[in-house]
N, C-alpha and C positions, 0 to 999 in steps of 0.2 A: 783737233789734235792738241796734245799737251803743249803749253807754251808758258814760259816764264819771262817776264820783262822786269829786269832789275834796274833800279835808278837810285840817285842820291849820292853817288860817289863824287870825288873831286879832290882838290888839294887842301889839306888841313895842317895846321901847325901842331907840333907836339903839345900834348896836353889838351887839345881841342876835342870837340864833339862832332858827331855826324849821325844822321839817321838814314839808313838805307830802307828802300821799299822794294817789294817784289810782287807784282801783279800776276796772278796765275789764272789760267783758263784751260778749257779742254777736259776737265775732270771735275768731280764733286769735291771741291776744296775741303769742305768740313769733314770729309771721311779720311783724310790723310794727315799724318804727322809731317811737319815741314822742317827743313834744315837750311842753315846757311853754311856754306863752305867758302874757303878762300885758297887762292894759289899765289904764293909770293914768287918773285923772280928766281928761277933756278931751283925751285922746291916743288915737292909733290902737293897736290891739292889736299887740304886738311879740313876736317869737320870743325866748325866754330861753335855752333849752337843748334839745338833741336827743340821743337815744341810739340806737345801732344795735340790731338785733334781739338780738344776743348780749350787748350791753352793753360790747363791746370798744372801741367808738368813740363819742366824745362831742364835741359842739361847743357853744360858749357865745357869747352876746352879749358884746361888749367890756365893756359896763357891769357885767356880773356875773362876769366871768372872775376866777378866784382866790378868789371869795367863795361861789359857789354850786356844788353838785355834784349832777348828775343820776345816778340809778341805777335799776335795775329788778330785779324778782324775777319771773321768768317762771312759776315754780311757783304764785305767788299772783296772777298777772295784775295786778300793781301796779307803778306807776312812782313814784319819789320825787324830791323836790327838797329837798336840804339847803341851807339858806340861813344864811350867817354874816355877821358884820360888817354887819348890816343898816343901811341909810340911809333917811332920810325919802323919798328919791326912789324907793325900792323899793315904796312904797305902791301897791297895785294889786289888781285881782282876777286871780287866777292860774288858768289853765285847762290841762288836759292835752288833747292832740289828736293825731290821726293824719291826715296829709295826704291819705290816700286816701279819707277819709270826710268828708262834708259835715255834720258834727255837732259841736256844742259843748255841754258840760255847763253846770252852774250856776256853776262856778268856786268859789274860796274866797278871801275877802277877807283881805289882809294889810295891816295899818296899822302903820307905823313912826313912833312919836311918843313924846315924853317927857311 
């Protein structure tokens, strides 16, 4: 069955960096575009970034453009989110996701605070 295991979250100071990882299983990873979403307290889940199957094409939410970088390693069935210049408003639970599957993992909590 489809499974996503997100990791790498934690407490980060404003201006800091963090790299999230998502290990995927249960499907042919290289056949699907991958996305990172986040849900901040009291807000709807929002799309943060998406990457094509080959990794050649990426898109970002305006709020993270220039600060976050999505990448993938198809040999390891893993997608990454490198986050830099973090702000308190980036505090959220971060999830990886494939639009074709009605499944969400546990996510990983990122808290940006001094």
